C-alpha positions as CSV (number, residue, x, y, z in Angstrom):
1,X,0.0,0.0,0.0
2,X,2.8,2.4,0.9
3,X,4.4,1.9,-2.6
4,X,1.2,3.2,-4.2
5,X,0.9,6.3,-2.1
6,X,1.6,9.7,-3.8
7,X,4.4,11.9,-2.5
8,X,1.8,14.2,-0.9
9,X,0.2,11.3,0.9
10,X,3.6,10.0,2.1
11,X,4.5,13.4,3.6
12,X,1.0,13.6,5.2
13,X,1.5,10.2,6.7
14,X,4.8,11.4,8.2
15,X,3.2,14.6,9.4
16,X,0.6,12.7,11.5
17,X,3.4,10.7,13.0
18,X,1.5,7.4,12.6
19,X,-1.4,8.6,14.8
20,X,-3.8,8.0,11.9
21,X,-3.7,5.3,9.3
22,X,-2.8,6.5,5.8
23,X,-5.5,6.0,3.2
24,X,-4.9,4.7,-0.3
25,X,-5.0,7.1,-3.2
26,X,-8.3,5.7,-4.4
27,X,-10.2,6.4,-1.2
28,X,-8.4,9.6,-0.1
29,X,-10.7,12.6,-0.2
30,X,-9.7,16.1,-1.3
31,X,-10.3,17.3,2.3
32,X,-7.7,14.9,3.6
33,X,-5.2,15.9,1.0
34,X,-5.7,19.5,1.9
35,X,-5.2,18.6,5.6
36,X,-2.0,16.7,4.7
37,X,-0.6,19.7,2.9
38,X,-1.5,22.0,5.8
39,X,0.3,19.6,8.2
40,X,3.3,19.6,6.0
41,X,3.3,23.4,5.8
42,X,3.0,23.7,9.6
43,X,5.9,21.3,10.1
44,X,8.1,23.1,7.6
45,X,7.3,26.5,9.2
46,X,8.1,25.1,12.6
47,X,11.4,23.7,11.3
48,X,12.6,26.8,9.5
49,X,11.5,29.1,12.3
50,X,13.6,27.0,14.7
51,X,16.6,27.1,12.4
52,X,16.3,30.8,12.0
53,X,16.2,31.2,15.8
54,X,19.2,29.0,16.5
55,X,21.9,31.7,16.7
56,X,19.8,33.9,19.0
57,X,18.6,31.0,21.1
58,X,22.3,30.2,21.8
59,X,23.2,33.9,22.3
60,X,20.4,34.7,24.8
61,X,20.5,31.4,26.5
62,X,24.2,31.6,27.2
63,X,24.4,35.3,28.0
64,X,21.3,35.1,30.2
65,X,23.1,32.5,32.3
66,X,26.3,34.7,32.2
67,X,24.3,37.6,33.7
68,X,23.1,35.4,36.6
69,X,26.4,33.6,37.1
70,X,29.6,35.6,36.6
71,X,31.6,32.3,36.9
72,X,30.4,31.3,33.4
73,X,33.1,32.4,30.9
74,X,34.7,34.8,33.4
75,X,36.9,37.6,32.2
76,X,39.2,37.0,35.2
77,X,39.9,34.4,37.9
78,X,37.3,34.3,40.6
79,X,38.3,33.3,44.1
80,X,35.7,32.2,46.5
81,X,36.0,32.8,50.2
82,X,33.7,30.9,52.6
83,X,32.0,32.7,55.6
84,X,34.1,30.6,58.0
85,X,37.2,32.5,56.9
86,X,35.7,36.0,57.3
87,X,35.5,36.9,61.0
88,X,35.0,40.6,60.3
89,X,31.5,40.1,58.9
90,X,30.2,38.6,62.1
91,X,28.9,42.0,63.2
92,X,27.3,42.7,59.9
93,X,23.5,43.2,60.6
94,X,20.8,41.0,59.2
95,X,18.2,42.5,57.0
96,X,15.7,42.7,59.9
97,X,18.3,44.3,62.2
98,X,19.3,46.9,59.6
99,X,15.7,47.7,58.9
100,X,15.1,48.3,62.6
101,X,18.1,50.6,62.8
102,X,16.9,52.6,59.7
103,X,13.5,53.0,61.3
104,X,15.1,54.1,64.5
105,X,17.0,56.9,62.7
106,X,13.9,57.9,60.8
107,X,12.0,58.3,64.1
108,X,14.8,60.6,65.3
109,X,14.8,62.6,62.0
110,X,11.0,62.9,61.9
111,X,9.8,62.9,65.6
112,X,6.4,64.4,64.5
113,X,5.6,61.3,62.5
114,X,4.5,57.8,63.6
115,X,6.9,55.3,62.1
116,X,6.8,51.6,62.8
117,X,8.6,48.7,61.1
118,X,6.0,46.5,59.2
119,X,6.2,42.8,59.6
120,X,5.2,42.0,56.0
121,X,6.7,41.9,53.6
122,X,9.9,41.0,55.4
123,X,13.1,43.1,54.9
124,X,15.4,41.8,52.2
125,X,18.7,42.9,50.6
126,X,18.3,43.3,46.8
127,X,21.8,42.4,45.8
128,X,25.4,41.7,46.9
129,X,27.6,44.3,48.4
130,X,30.3,45.1,45.8
131,X,33.5,46.9,46.8
132,X,36.6,47.7,44.8
133,X,40.1,46.9,46.2
134,X,43.1,48.5,44.5
135,X,46.8,47.7,44.7
136,X,49.6,49.3,42.8
137,X,49.2,47.1,39.7
138,X,45.7,45.5,40.0
139,X,42.1,46.2,40.8
140,X,39.7,43.7,42.3
141,X,35.9,43.5,42.7
142,X,35.0,42.1,46.1
143,X,31.4,40.6,46.2
144,X,30.1,40.1,49.7
145,X,26.9,38.0,50.3
146,X,25.1,40.0,53.0
147,X,23.1,37.0,54.2
148,X,25.5,34.0,53.9
149,X,28.5,36.1,54.9
150,X,30.6,34.6,52.2
151,X,32.5,36.4,49.5
152,X,34.2,36.2,46.1
153,X,37.0,38.2,44.6
154,X,37.4,38.8,40.9
155,X,40.4,40.6,39.4
156,X,39.2,43.4,37.1
157,X,40.6,43.5,33.6
158,X,43.1,46.2,32.8
159,X,41.8,49.4,31.3
160,X,42.1,49.1,27.6
161,X,40.6,52.4,26.8
162,X,42.1,54.3,23.9
163,X,44.6,57.0,24.5
164,X,42.8,60.3,25.3
165,X,43.4,63.2,23.1
166,X,42.7,66.8,23.9
167,X,42.2,65.6,27.5
168,X,42.1,69.2,28.8
169,X,38.8,69.8,26.9
170,X,35.8,68.2,28.7
171,X,32.9,70.4,27.6
172,X,32.2,72.6,24.7
173,X,29.3,74.9,23.9
174,X,27.6,75.0,20.5
175,X,26.2,78.3,19.5
176,X,23.0,76.8,18.3
177,X,22.5,74.4,21.2
178,X,20.8,71.3,19.8
179,X,18.9,70.5,23.0
180,X,17.7,74.1,23.1
181,X,16.4,73.8,19.5
182,X,14.7,70.5,20.4
183,X,13.2,72.0,23.5
184,X,11.8,75.0,21.6
185,X,10.0,72.5,19.4
186,X,8.2,70.7,22.2
187,X,5.2,73.1,22.5
188,X,4.5,72.7,18.8
189,X,4.9,68.9,19.1
190,X,2.5,68.8,22.1
191,X,-0.1,70.8,20.3
192,X,0.2,68.6,17.2
193,X,-0.3,65.6,19.5
194,X,-3.5,67.1,20.8
195,X,-2.2,68.1,24.2
196,X,-3.0,71.8,25.0
197,X,-1.7,71.8,28.6
198,X,1.1,74.2,29.7
199,X,4.2,72.3,30.3
200,X,7.8,72.9,31.3
201,X,10.6,71.3,29.3
202,X,13.5,69.4,30.9
203,X,16.2,67.1,29.4
204,X,15.5,63.4,29.7
205,X,17.8,60.7,28.4
206,X,21.2,60.9,26.8
207,X,21.6,61.4,23.0
208,X,25.2,61.3,21.8
209,X,26.8,62.2,18.5
210,X,29.6,59.9,17.4
211,X,32.0,60.7,14.6
212,X,35.7,60.5,13.6
213,X,38.1,63.4,13.2
214,X,41.8,63.9,12.6
215,X,43.7,65.3,15.6
216,X,47.4,66.1,14.9
217,X,47.4,63.6,12.1
218,X,45.9,60.9,14.3
219,X,42.5,59.3,13.7
220,X,40.3,60.1,16.7
221,X,36.9,58.9,17.8
222,X,34.8,61.9,19.1
223,X,31.7,61.5,21.2
224,X,29.6,64.6,21.9
225,X,26.8,64.6,24.5
226,X,24.0,66.8,23.3
227,X,22.5,67.2,26.7
228,X,25.4,68.9,28.5
229,X,28.1,69.5,25.9
230,X,30.5,66.9,27.3
231,X,33.0,65.8,24.7
232,X,35.3,62.8,24.6
233,X,38.2,62.5,22.1
234,X,40.3,59.4,22.0
235,X,42.8,57.9,19.5
236,X,41.2,55.2,17.4
237,X,43.1,52.1,16.3
238,X,40.2,49.8,15.5
239,X,40.0,48.3,19.0
240,X,36.5,48.1,20.4
241,X,37.8,48.2,24.0
242,X,35.5,45.3,25.0
243,X,36.6,41.8,26.0
244,X,34.5,38.9,24.5
245,X,32.4,38.6,27.7
246,X,31.5,42.3,27.8
247,X,30.7,42.3,24.1
248,X,28.3,39.3,24.4
249,X,26.5,40.8,27.3
250,X,26.2,44.1,25.5
251,X,24.5,42.3,22.6
252,X,22.1,40.8,25.1
253,X,21.0,44.1,26.4
254,X,21.1,46.1,23.1
255,X,17.6,47.4,22.4
256,X,15.8,50.2,20.6
257,X,16.3,51.6,17.1
258,X,18.9,54.3,16.4
259,X,18.1,57.2,14.0
260,X,20.5,55.9,11.4
261,X,20.7,52.8,9.3
262,X,23.7,50.9,10.6
263,X,24.5,47.5,12.1
264,X,22.6,48.3,15.3
265,X,19.5,49.1,13.3
266,X,19.8,45.8,11.5
267,X,20.3,44.1,14.8
268,X,17.1,45.7,16.0
269,X,15.2,44.4,13.0
270,X,16.6,40.9,13.5
271,X,15.3,41.0,17.1
272,X,11.9,41.9,15.7
273,X,12.1,39.0,13.3
274,X,13.2,36.7,16.1
275,X,10.2,37.8,18.3
276,X,7.9,36.9,15.4
277,X,9.7,33.6,14.8
278,X,9.4,32.7,18.5
279,X,5.6,33.3,18.5
280,X,5.4,31.3,15.2
281,X,7.5,28.5,16.8
282,X,5.2,28.3,19.8
283,X,1.9,28.3,17.7
284,X,3.1,25.7,15.2
285,X,4.4,23.6,18.1
286,X,1.0,23.6,19.7
287,X,-0.7,22.7,16.4
288,X,1.8,19.8,15.9
289,X,1.3,18.6,19.5
290,X,-2.5,18.6,19.2
291,X,-2.3,16.4,16.1
292,X,-0.5,13.7,18.1
293,X,-3.5,12.3,20.0
294,X,-1.6,10.0,22.3
295,X,0.4,12.9,23.7
296,X,-2.6,15.2,24.3
297,X,-3.2,14.2,27.9
298,X,0.4,14.5,29.1
299,X,0.9,17.6,27.0
300,X,-2.1,19.2,28.7
301,X,-0.7,18.5,32.1
302,X,2.6,20.0,31.1
303,X,0.9,23.1,29.8
304,X,-1.2,23.4,33.0
305,X,2.0,23.1,35.0
306,X,3.7,25.8,32.9
307,X,0.7,28.1,33.2
308,X,0.6,27.6,37.0
309,X,4.3,28.3,37.3
310,X,4.1,31.4,35.1
311,X,1.1,32.7,37.1
312,X,2.9,32.2,40.4
313,X,6.0,33.9,39.1
314,X,3.9,36.8,37.7
315,X,2.3,37.6,41.1
316,X,5.5,36.8,43.0
317,X,7.6,39.2,40.9
318,X,4.9,41.8,40.9
319,X,4.9,41.8,44.7
320,X,8.7,41.9,44.7
321,X,9.0,44.9,42.5
322,X,6.1,46.6,44.3
323,X,8.0,46.3,47.6
324,X,11.5,46.9,46.2
325,X,13.2,50.0,44.8
326,X,16.0,48.8,42.6
């Protein structure tokens, strides 16, 4: 029977993953043929979306772990120090003790107010304590765990910044201040947007102008900050001044679209394409899963578990951010 099946039927048979028996060409209806072709199209779309996503799945998967764990692909040697070897931290206050001390000082600073420490949510540190230790030749980042009392020491990489040029010039003033021109346009923009309220205008965010210039016959990279006129001029020799770890993490956090068409703009468009491909991947995966009848029950349990976990994390993280100022 399989030898007499058309190519379309064979692909449809494969798409159903043997959950349904294949029909012979003589009894196969046009509806089934259309369904077979639809299944094949879904499988191909799922396949190619996954292949397109592959580089970014690796990038965001690896760099996401690198953000959480500095020990992954470290830029320097990390030395761990257990709490048993750090006697000086024995007097470090717990989160509850420190919160009580802060409330005590607030009471002294505002005696006219009634201030009491709330029992819920409990006091929590939001991060490690990070200090910098310097010697004549090296710099170290010392991470102290405020709860466990342990620590880790990482040697910071040497500063590979390009040689500064015109280092005595830190700020310049442009006769036609670009932020002033932009600020003067805000009332017109507000009216065009349908907002007739009187508003005051203040700088927000940092827009920079980057370009190259020749300084004493040396190629220089110039960065001008529109907001305050700060200018940075450094000799350029093609070095991006970033070690591989820094570069990968910068790719992970890169977002938004610049005003010009450059590599960053194309990176932004790729991220948009990746977002669409991820949604497509998920939808086609659900369709393919539903076609496999014998996996529907277990798959439904997995989806329910996933939804329950996502719901718990949603409310948990909402409560965390509501009670924490990062």
